[in-house]
C-alpha positions in Angstrom: 19.1 5.9 -16.3 19.1 9.5 -16.5 16.6 11.6 -14.3 15.0 12.9 -17.4 14.7 9.2 -18.7 13.3 8.1 -15.4 10.6 10.8 -15.3 9.6 9.6 -18.8 9.5 6.0 -17.6 6.2 7.1 -15.7 4.9 8.6 -18.8 1.7 6.6 -19.9 0.9 8.9 -23.3 -0.6 6.8 -26.0 -1.1 3.9 -23.8 -4.7 2.5 -23.4 -5.8 1.4 -20.0 -8.9 -0.7 -18.7 -10.3 -0.1 -15.3 -12.8 -2.4 -14.2 -15.0 -1.1 -11.3 -14.0 2.3 -12.6 -17.1 4.1 -11.1 -16.2 3.3 -7.4 -14.6 5.0 -4.5 -11.3 3.9 -5.4 -12.0 3.4 -9.3 -12.6 6.8 -9.8 -9.4 7.8 -8.4 -7.5 5.2 -10.5 -9.0 6.5 -13.6 -8.0 10.1 -12.6 -4.5 9.0 -11.9 -4.1 7.0 -15.3 -5.5 10.0 -17.2 -3.4 12.3 -15.5 -0.2 10.4 -16.5 -1.5 10.4 -20.1 -3.2 7.2 -20.6 -6.6 7.0 -22.6 -8.8 5.1 -20.2 -11.9 2.7 -20.6 -14.0 3.0 -17.3 -15.7 -0.3 -17.0 -18.6 -0.9 -14.4 -22.1 -2.1 -14.0 -23.2 1.3 -12.8 -24.1 3.4 -16.0 -24.4 6.6 -14.4 -21.2 6.1 -12.8 -19.2 5.5 -15.7 -20.4 8.5 -17.6 -20.1 10.7 -14.5 -16.4 9.3 -14.3 -15.9 9.8 -18.1 -17.1 13.4 -18.0 -14.6 14.1 -15.3 -11.7 12.8 -17.3 -12.6 14.6 -20.3 -13.1 18.0 -18.4 -9.9 17.7 -16.2 -7.6 16.1 -18.0 -8.7 16.2 -21.8 -8.6 12.4 -21.8 -9.7 10.2 -24.5 -12.1 7.8 -22.6 -14.6 5.3 -23.2 -17.2 4.6 -20.6 -18.2 1.0 -20.9 -21.4 -0.8 -19.1 -20.5 -4.4 -18.3 -21.4 -7.4 -16.2 -18.2 -9.0 -15.4 -19.7 -12.1 -14.3 -20.9 -12.9 -17.8 -18.2 -13.8 -20.1 -20.2 -12.2 -23.2 -20.4 -9.0 -21.8 -16.6 -9.0 -21.0 -15.9 -10.2 -24.6 -18.1 -7.5 -25.9 -16.3 -4.9 -23.5 -12.9 -5.9 -24.9 -14.0 -5.8 -28.4 -15.5 -2.2 -27.9 -12.2 -1.0 -26.5 -10.2 -2.7 -29.1 -12.6 -1.0 -31.6 -12.2 2.4 -30.1 -8.4 2.5 -29.2 -6.8 -0.5 -31.4 -5.0 -2.5 -28.4 -5.0 -2.6 -24.6 -1.6 -2.1 -22.8 -2.8 -1.6 -19.3 -5.5 -3.9 -17.3 -6.6 -2.8 -13.7 -8.3 -5.6 -12.6 -10.1 -3.9 -9.6 -13.8 -4.7 -9.5 -15.4 -6.1 -6.5 -18.8 -6.4 -4.8 -20.5 -6.8 -1.5 -23.7 -8.2 -2.6 -27.1 -6.4 -2.7 -28.3 -8.1 0.7 -25.9 -6.1 3.1 -27.7 -7.7 6.2 -26.5 -11.0 4.5 -23.0 -9.9 3.5 -22.2 -8.7 7.0 -23.8 -11.9 8.6 -21.6 -14.1 11.3 -19.7 -16.8 9.6 -21.8 -19.5 11.3 -25.0 -18.3 9.5 -23.4 -17.3 6.1 -25.5 -17.8 3.2 -23.7 -19.9 0.6 -25.6 -18.0 -2.2 -24.2 -14.8 -0.9 -20.6 -16.4 -0.7 -21.0 -17.3 -4.4 -22.4 -14.0 -5.5 -19.3 -12.4 -4.0 -16.9 -14.9 -5.4 -18.2 -14.3 -8.8 -17.3 -10.9 -9.0 -14.2 -10.9 -6.7 -12.3 -13.8 -8.2 -14.1 -15.3 -11.1 -14.4 -11.9 -12.9 -10.9 -11.3 -12.4 -10.1 -14.6 -14.1 -12.4 -13.8 -16.8 -11.4 -10.4 -17.7 -7.5 -11.3 -17.2 -8.3 -13.9 -19.8 -10.1 -11.9 -22.5 -7.4 -9.0 -22.1 -4.5 -11.1 -21.9 -5.4 -12.6 -25.3 -5.2 -9.2 -26.8 -2.1 -8.2 -24.8 -0.4 -11.2 -26.3 -0.9 -9.5 -29.8 1.1 -6.3 -28.6 4.7 -6.0 -29.4 5.5 -4.5 -25.8 3.1 -6.9 -24.0 1.2 -4.8 -21.3 0.8 -4.6 -17.6 -1.9 -6.2 -15.5 -2.6 -4.7 -11.9 -5.0 -6.6 -9.8 -6.7 -5.1 -6.6 -6.5 -7.4 -3.5 -6.6 -6.2 0.0 -4.7 -6.3 3.3 -7.3 -8.8 4.1 -6.0 -11.1 1.4 -2.9 -11.2 3.4 -3.9 -11.0 6.9 -7.0 -11.7 8.8 -9.3 -8.8 10.1 -9.0 -7.8 13.9 -12.5 -8.6 14.7 -12.3 -6.4 17.8 -12.6 -3.2 15.9 -16.0 -3.9 14.5 -17.8 -3.5 17.9 -19.9 -0.4 17.4 -18.6 0.2 14.1 -20.7 1.8 11.4 -20.4 2.4 7.7 -23.1 4.8 6.3 -25.2 4.1 9.5 -24.9 0.3 9.2 -23.2 -2.0 11.6 -20.2 -3.6 9.8 -17.7 -6.4 9.7 -15.3 -8.1 7.5 -16.7 -11.7 6.1 -14.8 -14.6 5.2 -15.9 -14.2 1.6 -14.1 -11.2 1.2 -10.8 -12.4 2.7 -10.7 -15.6 0.8 -11.7 -13.9 -2.4 -8.8 -11.1 -1.9 -6.4 -13.9 -1.1 -7.1 -15.7 -4.3 -6.6 -12.7 -6.3 -3.0 -12.9 -4.9 -2.8 -16.5 -6.1 -4.1 -15.6 -9.6 -1.6 -12.7 -9.6 1.6 -14.8 -9.0 0.2 -17.7 -11.4 -0.2 -15.2 -14.2 3.1 -13.5 -13.8 5.0 -16.7 -14.1 2.9 -18.0 -16.9 3.1 -14.7 -18.9 6.6 -13.5 -17.7 8.2 -14.4 -21.1 5.6 -12.8 -23.3 6.2 -9.5 -21.9 3.0 -9.1 -19.8 3.9 -8.1 -16.2 1.4 -9.2 -13.4 1.2 -7.3 -10.1 -1.1 -6.6 -7.6 -1.7 -3.8 -4.8 -3.4 -4.4 -1.5 -5.0 -1.3 -0.1 -5.8 -1.0 3.5 -9.0 0.9 5.0 -9.9 3.7 3.0 -12.0 6.7 5.0 -15.1 6.7 3.1 -18.2 7.2 5.5 -17.1 4.9 8.6 -18.1 6.2 12.0 -15.8 7.8 14.3 -15.5 4.5 16.5 -14.5 2.5 13.7 -11.9 5.3 12.6 -10.5 5.7 15.9 -10.1 1.8 16.6 -8.5 1.3 13.0 -6.3 4.0 13.3 -5.0 2.8 16.5 -3.8 -0.5 14.6 -1.8 1.7 11.9 1.6 2.8 12.7 0.8 6.1 10.6 -2.3 6.5 13.0 -5.0 6.9 10.5 -7.2 5.4 7.7 -6.0 6.0 4.1 -7.3 8.6 1.8 -8.7 7.3 -1.6 -6.1 9.0 -3.7 -3.3 7.5 -1.6 -3.6 4.3 -3.7 -3.0 5.7 -7.0 0.7 6.0 -7.0 1.3 2.5 -6.8 -0.9 1.7 -9.5 1.0 4.5 -11.8 4.3 2.7 -10.8 3.2 -0.7 -11.7 1.2 0.4 -14.8 4.5 2.3 -16.2 7.8 1.2 -17.6 9.3 2.6 -14.3 8.4 -0.8 -12.9 9.7 -2.9 -16.1 11.5 -5.5 -14.2 8.7 -6.2 -11.6 6.1 -8.8 -11.7 4.5 -11.2 -9.4 4.7 -8.6 -6.8 2.1 -7.2 -4.1 2.4 -3.7 -2.9 0.8 -3.4 0.6 -0.6 0.3 0.7 -1.6 0.0 4.6 0.1 2.9 6.4 2.4 0.3 8.0 -0.1 -2.3 9.3 1.9 -5.2 7.9 4.9 -3.9 9.5 3.7 -4.6 13.2 
């Protein structure tokens, strides 16, 4: 493949991308990246104000055709309505970034010790972090099967879906002024994303639908200096990630540049998994 053709392989012009959790810290960056490479983007989130704000950025900065969609991804009917709306607006779906995740409205409960963890919160987190992944992949996959060229599904896991969190870095660590930890429900849900990814990659492999995942490391977004310094000391690159540093892997997996890659997980962790 010539250099010119390789460059063109990253071009997403004319393709429709659906990004769940599109109004979040990383979701906004993923939407911007897809728009910059030419995709028309459906921004899906439960946060109505957030999807409108993200859509406005895409229109202003990239002249992007975009569709803000408010949806409850724990509700199959809401997901079906979302998919129908995207198909009605753009005609097909070529790229799904299954990215939505949740921490629960009860942050005290979310960060509670394992021995005291409330099963209701466990189930609430699972309902978004893995159940919704299944429901969205199922609904969008049905549409991708109708596409002549199949599609690309990228699912967001986490480093903590691959390895256990180092609990030592959390003593004295805060996020937005709140003591934090990394609960079991997060690790288990993100590990399940990897299992779903490999299953779907094998299941849809001969149908032209590629399914891969990305596993971001810690992203700087309001943590206190105690956490940032302790976390950075664990990383070969010596620091936390910036939110825009997750985007390149997504564009690669969404595009034809990765046309022979499926069932893989890209660790975007500054080298943490290399120790």
